[in-house]
VOGURO-191654 format. One record per residue (C-alpha): z, x, y; chain; residue number from 0. Coordinates in steps of 0.1 Angstrom, whole numbers, plus 5000, padded with zeros to 4 digits. Each point is the difference from the previous one (the first is absolute). Example, Ala and Ser with C-alpha at 12.3 -4.5 7.8 and 13.67 -1.06 7.14 Angstrom:
BEGIN
+------+------+------+-----+-----+
!    Z !    X !    Y ! mol ! seq !
+------+------+------+-----+-----+
! 5078 ! 5123 ! 4955 !   A !   0 !
! 4993 ! 5014 ! 5034 !   A !   1 !
+------+------+------+-----+-----+
This chain:
BEGIN
+------+------+------+-----+-----+
!    Z !    X !    Y ! mol ! seq !
+------+------+------+-----+-----+
! 4138 ! 8307 ! 5066 !   A !   0 !
! 4995 ! 4964 ! 5010 !   A !   1 !
! 5032 ! 5001 ! 5020 !   A !   2 !
! 4988 ! 5031 ! 5018 !   A !   3 !
! 4968 ! 4983 ! 5008 !   A !   4 !
! 5016 ! 4971 ! 5015 !   A !   5 !
! 5024 ! 5021 ! 5020 !   A !   6 !
! 4971 ! 5019 ! 5014 !   A !   7 !
! 4981 ! 4968 ! 5009 !   A !   8 !
! 5030 ! 4986 ! 5017 !   A !   9 !
! 5005 ! 5032 ! 5020 !   A !  10 !
! 4963 ! 5000 ! 5011 !   A !  11 !
! 5003 ! 4963 ! 5012 !   A !  12 !
! 5032 ! 5007 ! 5019 !   A !  13 !
! 4982 ! 5030 ! 5018 !   A !  14 !
! 4971 ! 4979 ! 5008 !   A !  15 !
! 5023 ! 4972 ! 5013 !   A !  16 !
! 5018 ! 5027 ! 5022 !   A !  17 !
! 4967 ! 5013 ! 5015 !   A !  18 !
! 4989 ! 4965 ! 5009 !   A !  19 !
! 5034 ! 4992 ! 5016 !   A !  20 !
! 4996 ! 4991 ! 5036 !   A !  21 !
! 5034 ! 5013 ! 5007 !   A !  22 !
! 4999 ! 5033 ! 4983 !   A !  23 !
! 4998 ! 5020 ! 5032 !   A !  24 !
! 5012 ! 4992 ! 5034 !   A !  25 !
! 4971 ! 5017 ! 5017 !   A !  26 !
! 4979 ! 4970 ! 4988 !   A !  27 !
! 5021 ! 4976 ! 5022 !   A !  28 !
! 4985 ! 4987 ! 5033 !   A !  29 !
! 5007 ! 5018 ! 5033 !   A !  30 !
! 5013 ! 4973 ! 5025 !   A !  31 !
! 4983 ! 4997 ! 5033 !   A !  32 !
! 5017 ! 4967 ! 5014 !   A !  33 !
! 4989 ! 4982 ! 5032 !   A !  34 !
! 5029 ! 4978 ! 5006 !   A !  35 !
! 5034 ! 5009 ! 5017 !   A !  36 !
! 5027 ! 5015 ! 4976 !   A !  37 !
! 4973 ! 5007 ! 4975 !   A !  38 !
! 5003 ! 4966 ! 4984 !   A !  39 !
! 4964 ! 5001 ! 4987 !   A !  40 !
! 5003 ! 5034 ! 4985 !   A !  41 !
! 4979 ! 5001 ! 4969 !   A !  42 !
! 5015 ! 5009 ! 4964 !   A !  43 !
! 4992 ! 4999 ! 4965 !   A !  44 !
! 5016 ! 4981 ! 4972 !   A !  45 !
! 5018 ! 5031 ! 4987 !   A !  46 !
! 5039 ! 5002 ! 5004 !   A !  47 !
! 5009 ! 5035 ! 5013 !   A !  48 !
! 5030 ! 5022 ! 5006 !   A !  49 !
! 4994 ! 5020 ! 5032 !   A !  50 !
! 5010 ! 5010 ! 5034 !   A !  51 !
! 4976 ! 5005 ! 5030 !   A !  52 !
! 4996 ! 5005 ! 5036 !   A !  53 !
! 4967 ! 4997 ! 5021 !   A !  54 !
! 4985 ! 4998 ! 5033 !   A !  55 !
! 4978 ! 4968 ! 5008 !   A !  56 !
! 4978 ! 5000 ! 5032 !   A !  57 !
! 4978 ! 4973 ! 5014 !   A !  58 !
! 4975 ! 4996 ! 5029 !   A !  59 !
! 4989 ! 4971 ! 5020 !   A !  60 !
! 4974 ! 5010 ! 5025 !   A !  61 !
! 4980 ! 4978 ! 5023 !   A !  62 !
! 4967 ! 5014 ! 5015 !   A !  63 !
! 4988 ! 5010 ! 5024 !   A !  64 !
! 5026 ! 5024 ! 5011 !   A !  65 !
! 5033 ! 5005 ! 4980 !   A !  66 !
! 5019 ! 4968 ! 5003 !   A !  67 !
! 5023 ! 4992 ! 4970 !   A !  68 !
! 5029 ! 5011 ! 4979 !   A !  69 !
! 5006 ! 5030 ! 4980 !   A !  70 !
! 5029 ! 4997 ! 4975 !   A !  71 !
! 5018 ! 5023 ! 4976 !   A !  72 !
! 5030 ! 4996 ! 4977 !   A !  73 !
! 5022 ! 5020 ! 4976 !   A !  74 !
! 5010 ! 4981 ! 4969 !   A !  75 !
! 5022 ! 5008 ! 4971 !   A !  76 !
! 5009 ! 4981 ! 4968 !   A !  77 !
! 5002 ! 4999 ! 4963 !   A !  78 !
! 4999 ! 4978 ! 4969 !   A !  79 !
! 5014 ! 5000 ! 4966 !   A !  80 !
! 4995 ! 4981 ! 4967 !   A !  81 !
! 5028 ! 4979 ! 4987 !   A !  82 !
! 4994 ! 4996 ! 4962 !   A !  83 !
! 4964 ! 4997 ! 4990 !   A !  84 !
! 4988 ! 4970 ! 5020 !   A !  85 !
! 5017 ! 5001 ! 5035 !   A !  86 !
! 4998 ! 5024 ! 5031 !   A !  87 !
! 5021 ! 5002 ! 5031 !   A !  88 !
! 4991 ! 5016 ! 5032 !   A !  89 !
! 5012 ! 5009 ! 5035 !   A !  90 !
! 4980 ! 5012 ! 5030 !   A !  91 !
! 5010 ! 5011 ! 5035 !   A !  92 !
! 4979 ! 5004 ! 5030 !   A !  93 !
! 5019 ! 5028 ! 5016 !   A !  94 !
! 4979 ! 5004 ! 5032 !   A !  95 !
! 4972 ! 4982 ! 5016 !   A !  96 !
! 4979 ! 5014 ! 5030 !   A !  97 !
! 4975 ! 4979 ! 5021 !   A !  98 !
! 4978 ! 5011 ! 5028 !   A !  99 !
! 4984 ! 4971 ! 5020 !   A ! 100 !
! 4974 ! 5003 ! 5027 !   A ! 101 !
! 4982 ! 4974 ! 5020 !   A ! 102 !
! 4981 ! 5000 ! 5032 !   A ! 103 !
! 5033 ! 5003 ! 5021 !   A ! 104 !
! 5028 ! 5014 ! 4978 !   A ! 105 !
! 5010 ! 5026 ! 4975 !   A ! 106 !
! 5029 ! 4993 ! 4980 !   A ! 107 !
! 5018 ! 5020 ! 4972 !   A ! 108 !
! 5027 ! 4984 ! 4977 !   A ! 109 !
! 5021 ! 5009 ! 4970 !   A ! 110 !
! 5017 ! 4978 ! 4978 !   A ! 111 !
! 5021 ! 5001 ! 4967 !   A ! 112 !
! 4999 ! 4977 ! 4970 !   A ! 113 !
! 4995 ! 4978 ! 4980 !   A ! 114 !
! 5015 ! 5003 ! 4967 !   A ! 115 !
! 4982 ! 4983 ! 4971 !   A ! 116 !
! 5009 ! 4994 ! 4964 !   A ! 117 !
! 4977 ! 4994 ! 4972 !   A ! 118 !
! 4998 ! 4988 ! 4963 !   A ! 119 !
! 4975 ! 4996 ! 4972 !   A ! 120 !
! 4998 ! 4986 ! 4965 !   A ! 121 !
! 4973 ! 5015 ! 4978 !   A ! 122 !
! 4987 ! 4993 ! 4965 !   A ! 123 !
! 4971 ! 5009 ! 4976 !   A ! 124 !
! 4969 ! 4981 ! 4993 !   A ! 125 !
! 4984 ! 4999 ! 4966 !   A ! 126 !
! 4974 ! 5028 ! 5008 !   A ! 127 !
! 5026 ! 5024 ! 5014 !   A ! 128 !
! 4996 ! 4991 ! 5035 !   A ! 129 !
! 5030 ! 4995 ! 5023 !   A ! 130 !
! 5009 ! 4970 ! 5021 !   A ! 131 !
! 5027 ! 4998 ! 5025 !   A ! 132 !
! 5014 ! 4976 ! 5026 !   A ! 133 !
! 5015 ! 5020 ! 5030 !   A ! 134 !
! 5017 ! 4990 ! 5032 !   A ! 135 !
! 5012 ! 5016 ! 5032 !   A ! 136 !
! 5025 ! 4986 ! 5025 !   A ! 137 !
! 5011 ! 5014 ! 5035 !   A ! 138 !
! 5037 ! 4999 ! 5006 !   A ! 139 !
! 5009 ! 4982 ! 5031 !   A ! 140 !
! 5016 ! 5018 ! 5028 !   A ! 141 !
! 4989 ! 5035 ! 4988 !   A ! 142 !
! 4979 ! 5007 ! 5030 !   A ! 143 !
! 5013 ! 5016 ! 5031 !   A ! 144 !
! 4986 ! 4973 ! 5022 !   A ! 145 !
! 5024 ! 4973 ! 4997 !   A ! 146 !
! 4988 ! 4976 ! 5026 !   A ! 147 !
! 4973 ! 4988 ! 4974 !   A ! 148 !
! 5008 ! 4989 ! 4965 !   A ! 149 !
! 4976 ! 5010 ! 4973 !   A ! 150 !
! 4996 ! 4986 ! 4965 !   A ! 151 !
! 4971 ! 5009 ! 4978 !   A ! 152 !
! 4990 ! 5004 ! 4964 !   A ! 153 !
! 4972 ! 5000 ! 4974 !   A ! 154 !
! 4993 ! 4989 ! 4964 !   A ! 155 !
! 4972 ! 5016 ! 4981 !   A ! 156 !
! 4986 ! 4996 ! 4965 !   A ! 157 !
! 4985 ! 5033 ! 4987 !   A ! 158 !
! 4979 ! 5009 ! 4968 !   A ! 159 !
! 4993 ! 5037 ! 4991 !   A ! 160 !
! 4975 ! 5008 ! 4972 !   A ! 161 !
! 4988 ! 5033 ! 4986 !   A ! 162 !
! 4961 ! 4997 ! 5001 !   A ! 163 !
! 4998 ! 5035 ! 4983 !   A ! 164 !
! 5023 ! 5029 ! 4993 !   A ! 165 !
! 4997 ! 5011 ! 5035 !   A ! 166 !
! 4991 ! 4968 ! 5020 !   A ! 167 !
! 5024 ! 4972 ! 5009 !   A ! 168 !
! 4995 ! 4967 ! 5019 !   A ! 169 !
! 5028 ! 4985 ! 5021 !   A ! 170 !
! 4993 ! 4963 ! 5011 !   A ! 171 !
! 5025 ! 4980 ! 5022 !   A ! 172 !
! 5004 ! 4964 ! 5014 !   A ! 173 !
! 5028 ! 4990 ! 5022 !   A ! 174 !
! 5014 ! 4988 ! 5034 !   A ! 175 !
! 5017 ! 5015 ! 5030 !   A ! 176 !
! 5022 ! 4980 ! 5024 !   A ! 177 !
! 5022 ! 5009 ! 5031 !   A ! 178 !
! 5020 ! 4983 ! 5026 !   A ! 179 !
! 5013 ! 5014 ! 5033 !   A ! 180 !
! 5022 ! 4981 ! 5025 !   A ! 181 !
! 5016 ! 5007 ! 5033 !   A ! 182 !
! 5010 ! 4980 ! 5033 !   A ! 183 !
! 4962 ! 4998 ! 5007 !   A ! 184 !
! 4993 ! 4980 ! 4968 !   A ! 185 !
! 4988 ! 5007 ! 4964 !   A ! 186 !
! 4970 ! 5013 ! 4983 !   A ! 187 !
! 4990 ! 4995 ! 4965 !   A ! 188 !
! 4971 ! 5015 ! 4979 !   A ! 189 !
! 4989 ! 4995 ! 4965 !   A ! 190 !
! 4971 ! 5017 ! 4983 !   A ! 191 !
! 4984 ! 5000 ! 4967 !   A ! 192 !
! 4986 ! 5033 ! 4985 !   A ! 193 !
! 4980 ! 5014 ! 4971 !   A ! 194 !
! 4988 ! 5034 ! 4992 !   A ! 195 !
! 4993 ! 5026 ! 4974 !   A ! 196 !
! 4998 ! 5039 ! 4996 !   A ! 197 !
! 4981 ! 5020 ! 4975 !   A ! 198 !
! 5017 ! 5034 ! 4994 !   A ! 199 !
! 4983 ! 5030 ! 4981 !   A ! 200 !
! 5020 ! 5029 ! 4988 !   A ! 201 !
! 4984 ! 5033 ! 5000 !   A ! 202 !
! 5021 ! 5022 ! 4976 !   A ! 203 !
! 5037 ! 4997 ! 5000 !   A ! 204 !
! 5007 ! 5008 ! 5038 !   A ! 205 !
! 4974 ! 4980 ! 5021 !   A ! 206 !
! 4989 ! 4964 ! 5004 !   A ! 207 !
! 4977 ! 4983 ! 5024 !   A ! 208 !
! 5000 ! 4964 ! 5007 !   A ! 209 !
! 4980 ! 4974 ! 5020 !   A ! 210 !
! 5006 ! 4963 ! 5006 !   A ! 211 !
! 5004 ! 4971 ! 5024 !   A ! 212 !
! 5024 ! 4974 ! 5011 !   A ! 213 !
! 4989 ! 4965 ! 5014 !   A ! 214 !
! 5027 ! 4981 ! 5021 !   A ! 215 !
! 4997 ! 4965 ! 5016 !   A ! 216 !
! 5022 ! 4978 ! 5020 !   A ! 217 !
! 5021 ! 5025 ! 5022 !   A ! 218 !
! 4979 ! 4992 ! 5030 !   A ! 219 !
! 4988 ! 4966 ! 4986 !   A ! 220 !
! 4967 ! 5011 ! 4984 !   A ! 221 !
! 4988 ! 5032 ! 4984 !   A ! 222 !
! 5023 ! 5028 ! 5010 !   A ! 223 !
! 4982 ! 5030 ! 4986 !   A ! 224 !
! 4985 ! 5019 ! 4971 !   A ! 225 !
! 5020 ! 5032 ! 4996 !   A ! 226 !
! 4977 ! 5026 ! 4983 !   A ! 227 !
! 5020 ! 5027 ! 4986 !   A ! 228 !
! 4996 ! 5036 ! 4987 !   A ! 229 !
! 5028 ! 5021 ! 4986 !   A ! 230 !
! 5008 ! 5033 ! 4984 !   A ! 231 !
! 5030 ! 5006 ! 4978 !   A ! 232 !
! 5011 ! 5035 ! 4988 !   A ! 233 !
! 5025 ! 5012 ! 4974 !   A ! 234 !
! 5013 ! 5029 ! 5021 !   A ! 235 !
! 5026 ! 5017 ! 4976 !   A ! 236 !
! 5022 ! 4986 ! 4973 !   A ! 237 !
! 5013 ! 4967 ! 5013 !   A ! 238 !
! 4986 ! 5002 ! 5035 !   A ! 239 !
! 4969 ! 4981 ! 5011 !   A ! 240 !
! 4981 ! 4998 ! 5032 !   A ! 241 !
! 4980 ! 4970 ! 5015 !   A ! 242 !
! 4974 ! 4996 ! 5027 !   A ! 243 !
! 4985 ! 4965 ! 5007 !   A ! 244 !
! 4977 ! 4987 ! 5027 !   A ! 245 !
! 4994 ! 4963 ! 5006 !   A ! 246 !
! 4973 ! 4985 ! 5023 !   A ! 247 !
! 5004 ! 4963 ! 5008 !   A ! 248 !
! 4966 ! 4984 ! 5006 !   A ! 249 !
! 4989 ! 4965 ! 5008 !   A ! 250 !
! 5022 ! 4971 ! 5010 !   A ! 251 !
! 5025 ! 4998 ! 5028 !   A ! 252 !
! 5021 ! 5032 ! 4993 !   A ! 253 !
! 5000 ! 5024 ! 5029 !   A ! 254 !
! 5013 ! 5030 ! 4982 !   A ! 255 !
! 4973 ! 5026 ! 4995 !   A ! 256 !
! 5014 ! 5023 ! 4975 !   A ! 257 !
! 5032 ! 5009 ! 4981 !   A ! 258 !
! 5008 ! 5034 ! 4986 !   A ! 259 !
! 5028 ! 5006 ! 4974 !   A ! 260 !
! 5014 ! 5035 ! 4990 !   A ! 261 !
! 5028 ! 5001 ! 4976 !   A ! 262 !
! 5021 ! 5021 ! 4974 !   A ! 263 !
! 5016 ! 4987 ! 4970 !   A ! 264 !
! 5023 ! 5012 ! 4972 !   A ! 265 !
! 5001 ! 4984 ! 4965 !   A ! 266 !
! 5037 ! 4996 ! 4990 !   A ! 267 !
! 4995 ! 5002 ! 4963 !   A ! 268 !
+------+------+------+-----+-----+
């Protein structure tokens, strides 16, 4: 009888731990609305995943009065997979990028391909069941179709994901983004520090809503922006998920007005 009671208590504790696991369901993960080129500042949680996905990312930079600015859209595809219990590897490709630029004199439309980025992460558990991860992304050189300029960029970010309740998860991150581009005209280097957090709330097993913000500084020399974010994450059917995210950079020197991300993902296991 005593052994049966001990077993029941252990099962109950295990079930409670599973309910408070921030990685228990992928719909609790952040939806990325990156500002930087090649999605280097894409937001993520500390959970390692096995998934494939594709999505559309649109951005707008509009100067008033009148429409002078840049409209951009791109199609991205990629995936990531766990290696053992503590590591993750990822690959992403910007398959097509479209830009429409208008000023007081000209209207220009441009298409481009690439780049390819690779990523990796190490993750572990904290004593309270929260997850911590160190994640990085690197753009592979010579993977853009515009070969007259050489690009190299990357990011490194520390992330913590914690379950506040059975339905609410907090994702917090701190990291840096860097890039360098060179051509016969010279070289441009950029470095920025960033910090941010998202609070995600699940409603049942199929829907989650999230809100958050990212602060970045250094890209333009001072405060770059505060990227205020809202997102919807859906469990469509079986392993399929859908995402919709909106980011509004406010304050600082960033001129991008809005970012909209729409994606579809499939859990592999």
